C-alpha positions, 0 to 999 in steps of 0.5 A, spaced: 520 493 541 513 495 538 508 497 543 501 494 543 498 500 541 502 501 534 500 494 532 496 494 526 492 489 522 493 492 515 497 498 512 495 501 506 500 505 502 498 510 497 500 517 494 498 524 493 494 526 487 500 529 484 496 535 482 498 542 483 498 543 491 496 537 495 490 533 496 489 527 500 487 521 496 480 520 500 479 512 497 484 510 502 481 513 508 474 511 506 477 503 506 481 504 512 474 507 515 470 501 513 475 496 516 476 500 522 468 500 523 469 492 522 474 492 528 481 492 525 486 497 526 489 500 519 493 505 518 494 509 511 501 511 509 502 516 504 507 518 499 509 511 497 513 513 491 518 517 496 519 512 501 526 510 502 528 502 504 530 505 510 523 508 512 520 502 509 524 498 514 522 503 520 514 502 518 515 495 518 518 495 525 513 499 528 507 497 525 508 490 523 508 483 527 506 476 526 498 478 527 498 483 521 493 481 516 495 485 510 499 490 506 495 494 501 496 499 495 492 504 493 494 505 485 489 511 484 494 516 484 501 512 483 505 515 477 500 514 472 498 521 473 505 524 472 510 521 468 515 526 471 515 524 478 515 517 476 522 518 473 524 521 480 522 515 484 526 510 480 525 507 474 518 505 475 514 498 473 507 497 470 504 496 477 508 501 482 511 508 482 518 504 484 523 500 480 522 492 481 529 492 485 526 497 490 519 493 490 523 486 491 526 489 497 519 492 499 516 485 499 522 482 502 522 487 508 514 485 510 515 478 508 521 477 513 516 481 519 511 476 517 511 470 512 504 470 512 502 477 510 498 478 504 499 483 499 492 487 496 492 491 490 487 496 488 485 503 485 483 505 479 489 503 475 487 496 477 483 495 471 489 497 467 494 492 468 494 484 467 494 483 475 499 478 474 505 481 479 508 475 483 507 478 490 500 480 490 495 476 493 489 479 492 487 484 486 481 489 488 477 491 482 471 496 483 469 499 490 474 496 495 469 498 501 464 493 498 469 487 497 473 489 503 466 488 507 466 481 505 473 479 507 472 481 514 
């Protein structure tokens, strides 16, 4: 059973910069900080494209319950920056560095934990897609910290 301290209001899935070496994507942490300053408990989960379904299930089991509000995706450093890594992650689709089959499993895992959870998609690549994915409830364009402040 999940302890109360593990419960989160939201998770933000992100990726590293895919440059030589490693650099954290600070945008996700800025947004998480804004939300934390608004009183929400938010965690950032890195290396989204390399998580297995089993690891995603473990994340859901540990952090998500019926009071979790959202799952966010920060697309800025998703596979668009490095096509080679996107191949390693399984045939990607235009929104995620994962195959549609894996993404269907991903959404299913979280919807089983909380049928009312909302999925958010933001980041620089949000402007480059049609914003019609059936599982995304909110598309965040522009600086998310400004938009998020309006929601909390």
